[in-house]
C-alpha positions, 0 to 999 in steps of 0.5 A: 500500500501507499503510505506516508513513508513511501510518499516521503521517500518519493518526494525526497527522491523527486520520483527517481528511484535511483536517487533513493539512499541504499536503506530505502531501495526496497521502496522502489517497487510496484507501489513506487510505480503506482505512485508515478501512475496515479500522479500522471493520472491526477495531472491529466485530470487537473488539465481536463484530459479525462472523462468524469467516469475516469475521474471517479475510477481514479478516485476509487483507485487512489482510495484503494491504493492508500493506507488511509484517507490522510495518505490519499489526501496527501497524494491528491495534493502533490503537484 
């Protein structure tokens, strides 16, 4: 699941898994990729490139991928 620790590492590395310190390399896996995908979808949503139906799907995907609502809110707020 996506949690605050993963988002902290993602933001500190500016999304580049190669920039993670050795002790955090384990975070660069499928959930890291999911954060990338969700941020791209959120970007496309903000700029009007998705339908309302896809936006609802994205909201469900974010809620289902995040450890708790505070993580989902934080993910949505990343620009």
